[in-house]
TORBAMAR-317678 format. One record per residue (C-alpha): x, y, z; residue number from 1. Coordinates in steps of 0.5 Angstrom, whole numbers. Layout:
% TORBAMAR-317678
<<X, Y, Z>, NUM>
...
//
This chain:
% TORBAMAR-317678
<<33, 254, 1>, 1>
<<28, 251, -4>, 2>
<<32, 245, -4>, 3>
<<31, 244, 4>, 4>
<<24, 245, 4>, 5>
<<22, 240, -2>, 6>
<<26, 235, 2>, 7>
<<22, 237, 8>, 8>
<<15, 237, 5>, 9>
<<17, 230, 2>, 10>
<<19, 227, 9>, 11>
<<12, 230, 12>, 12>
<<8, 227, 6>, 13>
<<12, 220, 8>, 14>
<<11, 220, 15>, 15>
<<3, 222, 14>, 16>
<<2, 217, 9>, 17>
<<5, 212, 14>, 18>
<<1, 214, 20>, 19>
<<-5, 213, 16>, 20>
<<-3, 206, 14>, 21>
<<-1, 204, 21>, 22>
<<-8, 206, 23>, 23>
<<-11, 202, 19>, 24>
<<-7, 196, 20>, 25>
<<-9, 197, 27>, 26>
<<-16, 198, 26>, 27>
<<-17, 193, 21>, 28>
<<-13, 187, 21>, 29>
<<-13, 182, 15>, 30>
<<-18, 176, 16>, 31>
<<-17, 169, 14>, 32>
<<-22, 164, 13>, 33>
<<-21, 159, 18>, 34>
<<-26, 153, 19>, 35>
<<-26, 147, 24>, 36>
<<-24, 141, 20>, 37>
<<-29, 135, 23>, 38>
<<-25, 129, 23>, 39>
<<-28, 123, 19>, 40>
<<-29, 116, 21>, 41>
<<-24, 111, 18>, 42>
<<-26, 107, 12>, 43>
<<-26, 100, 14>, 44>
<<-28, 93, 10>, 45>
<<-33, 87, 13>, 46>
<<-36, 81, 11>, 47>
<<-43, 78, 13>, 48>
<<-43, 72, 18>, 49>
<<-47, 66, 14>, 50>
<<-47, 60, 18>, 51>
<<-47, 54, 13>, 52>
<<-46, 47, 13>, 53>
<<-39, 45, 12>, 54>
<<-35, 38, 12>, 55>
<<-28, 39, 14>, 56>
<<-23, 34, 11>, 57>
<<-16, 33, 15>, 58>
<<-9, 33, 11>, 59>
<<-3, 29, 12>, 60>
<<2, 26, 9>, 61>
<<6, 20, 9>, 62>
<<10, 14, 6>, 63>
<<7, 8, 3>, 64>
<<9, 1, 6>, 65>
<<6, -6, 5>, 66>
<<2, -9, 11>, 67>
<<6, -15, 11>, 68>
<<14, -15, 10>, 69>
<<18, -21, 13>, 70>
<<25, -24, 12>, 71>
<<24, -31, 8>, 72>
<<28, -35, 13>, 73>
<<29, -43, 12>, 74>
<<28, -48, 17>, 75>
<<33, -53, 15>, 76>
<<40, -54, 12>, 77>
<<43, -56, 6>, 78>
<<44, -55, -2>, 79>
<<39, -51, -6>, 80>
<<37, -54, -11>, 81>
<<31, -50, -15>, 82>
<<30, -42, -15>, 83>
<<23, -40, -18>, 84>
<<23, -35, -24>, 85>
<<19, -31, -19>, 86>
<<24, -30, -14>, 87>
<<28, -24, -16>, 88>
<<27, -17, -14>, 89>
<<20, -14, -16>, 90>
<<17, -21, -18>, 91>
<<10, -23, -16>, 92>
<<8, -29, -13>, 93>
<<2, -32, -10>, 94>
<<1, -35, -3>, 95>
<<3, -43, -3>, 96>
<<8, -42, -10>, 97>
<<14, -46, -9>, 98>
<<20, -40, -8>, 99>
<<26, -44, -6>, 100>
<<28, -52, -6>, 101>
<<33, -55, -1>, 102>
<<36, -62, -3>, 103>
<<31, -66, 1>, 104>
<<36, -73, 1>, 105>
<<38, -73, 8>, 106>
<<31, -71, 10>, 107>
<<28, -77, 6>, 108>
<<33, -81, 10>, 109>
<<31, -79, 17>, 110>
<<23, -80, 15>, 111>
<<25, -87, 13>, 112>
<<29, -88, 19>, 113>
<<23, -85, 24>, 114>
<<18, -90, 20>, 115>
<<22, -96, 22>, 116>
<<23, -94, 29>, 117>
<<15, -93, 29>, 118>
<<14, -100, 26>, 119>
<<19, -103, 31>, 120>
<<16, -99, 37>, 121>
<<9, -102, 34>, 122>
<<12, -109, 34>, 123>
<<14, -109, 41>, 124>
<<8, -106, 44>, 125>
<<3, -111, 41>, 126>
<<8, -116, 43>, 127>
<<8, -114, 50>, 128>
<<1, -113, 50>, 129>
<<0, -121, 49>, 130>
<<5, -122, 54>, 131>
<<1, -118, 59>, 132>
<<-5, -122, 57>, 133>
<<-2, -128, 58>, 134>
<<0, -126, 65>, 135>
<<-7, -124, 67>, 136>
<<-9, -131, 64>, 137>
<<-4, -135, 69>, 138>
<<-6, -131, 75>, 139>
<<-13, -132, 75>, 140>
<<-11, -140, 74>, 141>
<<-7, -140, 80>, 142>
<<-11, -136, 84>, 143>
<<-6, -134, 89>, 144>
<<-9, -127, 92>, 145>
<<-9, -120, 88>, 146>
<<-3, -120, 83>, 147>
<<2, -114, 83>, 148>
<<3, -110, 77>, 149>
<<10, -113, 76>, 150>
<<6, -120, 75>, 151>
<<1, -117, 70>, 152>
<<7, -113, 66>, 153>
<<3, -107, 67>, 154>
<<10, -102, 68>, 155>
<<13, -106, 61>, 156>
<<6, -105, 58>, 157>
<<6, -97, 59>, 158>
<<14, -97, 57>, 159>
<<12, -100, 50>, 160>
<<6, -95, 49>, 161>
<<10, -89, 51>, 162>
<<16, -91, 47>, 163>
<<11, -92, 41>, 164>
<<8, -85, 42>, 165>
<<15, -82, 42>, 166>
<<18, -85, 36>, 167>
<<11, -82, 32>, 168>
<<13, -75, 35>, 169>
<<19, -77, 32>, 170>
<<16, -79, 25>, 171>
<<12, -72, 25>, 172>
<<18, -68, 26>, 173>
<<22, -72, 20>, 174>
<<16, -70, 16>, 175>
<<16, -63, 18>, 176>
<<23, -62, 17>, 177>
<<23, -66, 10>, 178>
<<17, -61, 8>, 179>
<<21, -55, 10>, 180>
<<26, -57, 4>, 181>
<<20, -53, 0>, 182>
<<20, -46, 2>, 183>
<<13, -43, 0>, 184>
<<10, -37, 0>, 185>
<<6, -35, 6>, 186>
<<2, -30, 2>, 187>
<<0, -26, -4>, 188>
<<6, -21, -5>, 189>
<<12, -19, -9>, 190>
<<20, -20, -7>, 191>
<<24, -14, -5>, 192>
<<31, -17, -5>, 193>
<<34, -24, -6>, 194>
<<40, -26, -2>, 195>
<<41, -33, -4>, 196>
<<43, -36, -11>, 197>
<<43, -44, -14>, 198>
<<47, -49, -11>, 199>
<<49, -45, -5>, 200>
<<49, -49, 2>, 201>
<<45, -46, 7>, 202>
<<44, -47, 15>, 203>
<<38, -47, 19>, 204>
<<36, -40, 20>, 205>
<<39, -37, 14>, 206>
<<35, -31, 10>, 207>
<<33, -33, 3>, 208>
<<31, -26, 2>, 209>
<<26, -21, 4>, 210>
<<18, -21, 1>, 211>
<<12, -17, 2>, 212>
<<4, -17, 1>, 213>
<<1, -15, -5>, 214>
<<-6, -15, -3>, 215>
<<-6, -9, 2>, 216>
<<-2, -3, 2>, 217>
<<-2, 2, 8>, 218>
<<0, 9, 10>, 219>
<<2, 12, 17>, 220>
<<-1, 19, 17>, 221>
<<0, 24, 23>, 222>
<<-5, 28, 25>, 223>
<<-6, 33, 31>, 224>
<<-10, 31, 37>, 225>
<<-15, 37, 35>, 226>
<<-16, 34, 28>, 227>
<<-18, 27, 31>, 228>
<<-24, 30, 33>, 229>
<<-25, 32, 26>, 230>
<<-25, 25, 23>, 231>
<<-29, 18, 24>, 232>
<<-23, 13, 26>, 233>
<<-25, 6, 28>, 234>
<<-21, 5, 33>, 235>
<<-25, 1, 38>, 236>
<<-24, -6, 36>, 237>
<<-28, -9, 41>, 238>
<<-34, -6, 38>, 239>
<<-37, -9, 31>, 240>
<<-35, -4, 26>, 241>
<<-39, -1, 21>, 242>
<<-39, -3, 13>, 243>
<<-37, 4, 12>, 244>
<<-30, 7, 12>, 245>
<<-28, 14, 12>, 246>
<<-25, 15, 5>, 247>
<<-18, 18, 4>, 248>
<<-15, 20, -2>, 249>
<<-8, 19, -4>, 250>
<<-4, 24, -9>, 251>
<<3, 24, -11>, 252>
<<7, 25, -17>, 253>
<<9, 19, -21>, 254>
<<11, 17, -27>, 255>
<<11, 24, -30>, 256>
<<3, 26, -28>, 257>
<<0, 27, -21>, 258>
<<-3, 21, -20>, 259>
<<-10, 19, -15>, 260>
<<-11, 13, -11>, 261>
<<-17, 12, -6>, 262>
<<-16, 8, 0>, 263>
<<-20, 8, 7>, 264>
<<-19, 10, 14>, 265>
<<-18, 3, 18>, 266>
<<-15, 5, 25>, 267>
<<-11, 9, 30>, 268>
<<-5, 7, 33>, 269>
<<-8, 10, 39>, 270>
<<-1, 13, 42>, 271>
<<1, 21, 42>, 272>
<<8, 22, 40>, 273>
<<12, 25, 46>, 274>
<<16, 29, 41>, 275>
<<11, 32, 36>, 276>
<<4, 31, 40>, 277>
<<1, 28, 34>, 278>
<<-3, 21, 33>, 279>
<<-2, 17, 27>, 280>
<<-8, 14, 24>, 281>
<<-7, 8, 18>, 282>
<<-10, 9, 12>, 283>
<<-11, 2, 7>, 284>
<<-11, 1, 0>, 285>
<<-13, -5, -3>, 286>
<<-10, -8, -9>, 287>
<<-5, -3, -9>, 288>
<<-1, -6, -16>, 289>
<<-8, -7, -19>, 290>
<<-7, -15, -20>, 291>
<<-15, -16, -19>, 292>
<<-17, -11, -23>, 293>
<<-12, -13, -28>, 294>
<<-16, -20, -28>, 295>
<<-23, -17, -29>, 296>
<<-21, -12, -34>, 297>
<<-17, -16, -38>, 298>
<<-22, -20, -42>, 299>
<<-26, -13, -43>, 300>
<<-19, -10, -46>, 301>
<<-20, -4, -41>, 302>
<<-14, 0, -39>, 303>
<<-11, -2, -32>, 304>
<<-10, 4, -27>, 305>
<<-3, 6, -25>, 306>
<<0, 1, -19>, 307>
<<1, 5, -12>, 308>
<<9, 3, -11>, 309>
<<11, 1, -4>, 310>
<<16, 7, -1>, 311>
<<12, 12, -5>, 312>
<<11, 19, -1>, 313>
<<4, 21, -1>, 314>
<<0, 27, 1>, 315>
<<-7, 25, 4>, 316>
<<-14, 28, 5>, 317>
<<-18, 24, 10>, 318>
<<-26, 26, 9>, 319>
<<-28, 30, 15>, 320>
<<-34, 30, 19>, 321>
<<-40, 35, 17>, 322>
<<-42, 41, 22>, 323>
<<-48, 45, 22>, 324>
<<-48, 52, 23>, 325>
<<-41, 54, 23>, 326>
<<-38, 60, 20>, 327>
<<-32, 62, 16>, 328>
<<-28, 68, 16>, 329>
<<-21, 70, 13>, 330>
<<-15, 70, 18>, 331>
<<-15, 78, 18>, 332>
<<-21, 78, 22>, 333>
<<-18, 74, 28>, 334>
<<-15, 79, 34>, 335>
<<-12, 76, 40>, 336>
<<-15, 72, 46>, 337>
<<-20, 69, 40>, 338>
<<-24, 75, 39>, 339>
<<-27, 79, 33>, 340>
<<-30, 85, 32>, 341>
<<-37, 86, 30>, 342>
<<-40, 93, 27>, 343>
<<-46, 94, 30>, 344>
<<-52, 98, 27>, 345>
<<-49, 105, 29>, 346>
<<-43, 103, 25>, 347>
<<-39, 102, 32>, 348>
<<-34, 97, 33>, 349>
<<-35, 91, 39>, 350>
<<-31, 86, 40>, 351>
<<-34, 79, 41>, 352>
<<-31, 72, 44>, 353>
<<-32, 66, 39>, 354>
<<-31, 59, 39>, 355>
<<-26, 57, 34>, 356>
<<-27, 49, 31>, 357>
<<-21, 50, 26>, 358>
<<-15, 54, 24>, 359>
<<-13, 54, 17>, 360>
<<-7, 58, 13>, 361>
<<-13, 63, 10>, 362>
<<-19, 62, 14>, 363>
<<-21, 60, 20>, 364>
<<-28, 56, 22>, 365>
<<-32, 59, 28>, 366>
<<-37, 54, 31>, 367>
<<-40, 59, 36>, 368>
<<-40, 67, 38>, 369>
<<-43, 70, 31>, 370>
<<-50, 70, 29>, 371>
<<-53, 71, 22>, 372>
<<-52, 77, 19>, 373>
<<-47, 80, 23>, 374>
<<-42, 85, 20>, 375>
<<-35, 82, 22>, 376>
<<-29, 87, 20>, 377>
<<-24, 84, 16>, 378>
<<-19, 90, 14>, 379>
<<-18, 98, 15>, 380>
<<-15, 98, 22>, 381>
<<-9, 95, 25>, 382>
<<-11, 97, 32>, 383>
<<-19, 97, 33>, 384>
<<-22, 101, 39>, 385>
<<-29, 98, 43>, 386>
<<-34, 103, 41>, 387>
<<-30, 107, 35>, 388>
<<-34, 109, 29>, 389>
<<-33, 107, 23>, 390>
<<-35, 108, 15>, 391>
<<-36, 101, 13>, 392>
<<-37, 98, 6>, 393>
<<-38, 90, 4>, 394>
<<-32, 86, 2>, 395>
<<-33, 83, -5>, 396>
<<-30, 77, -6>, 397>
//
């Protein structure tokens, strides 16, 4: 009995305690510290627009070639009796140097025969002139009206004059053929290849070899039509050109080092390639093999510069024009439709359309649309929104 009362007492106490706890929980719920978090503006980086005076060079590349390269062709036939030591692959020669000689015996005979025919025609003309003069005297003595041309031997005289003129032209031709037995260099240059040998019989029109000029080398440089506006190209031959030509710097690895040569821009081919949309401009390098420089420096025993070999592939930098008040920005600052994002004085984003003068791999040159001191967004947002507030910090290069 006592045990039952004890259990009832414990159960009652538990019920009372539970009721008290329930009351306090219902009237005093747990409190938590809740604060509305305020979103912070995103952190972005900017650069300050600084208009400047800038020269925009144009880069291109091409292969070096001779200004003039031709096949050396004979104008007569015969056996080769002499070949110059310079007429070998890579050999140098000067204008007028004898390169190949062909046996002239046959052509000497032709000259002699032509001279004999000229003398015979001259004799016949002199004789005919004497007879014509005698005929005029006889007619004047007879006094029988006006003479006809045959009586005065006028047609015969014209025939003899024509015969003499023809024989004189034949003599000129014979001498020309004789002169062609000596094949001489038409310009200063080098031999690319030789195709004949001593004693060989050749026909008229045979290619003796291939030669090219050594005074000037040229490089064909393709550039875009946009870059064409950045350089000064003397492409108007009917106008007198200035003595100052646009400088061109050529570079290429050669003989184990990166070599540099100086040239000048001389003309444009004036045609837009249908496949590439590019225009080709021509750069020239005077004395590419250093022949004239060698003469000038040899007396002072100074080192001679490295020659520019024909066929070498070179990189070219064409000196561009100077432009005023242009602004350079990184590529990351440019968005679609030629727009940049400017941060105003209230740290809010504003889209701005600009005029692009030139696009490069890592930078863009702006010609108009930005004012000095304006802050241009360069990083921090992939998708900026007009009017968005930001926290701006300047990019330090």
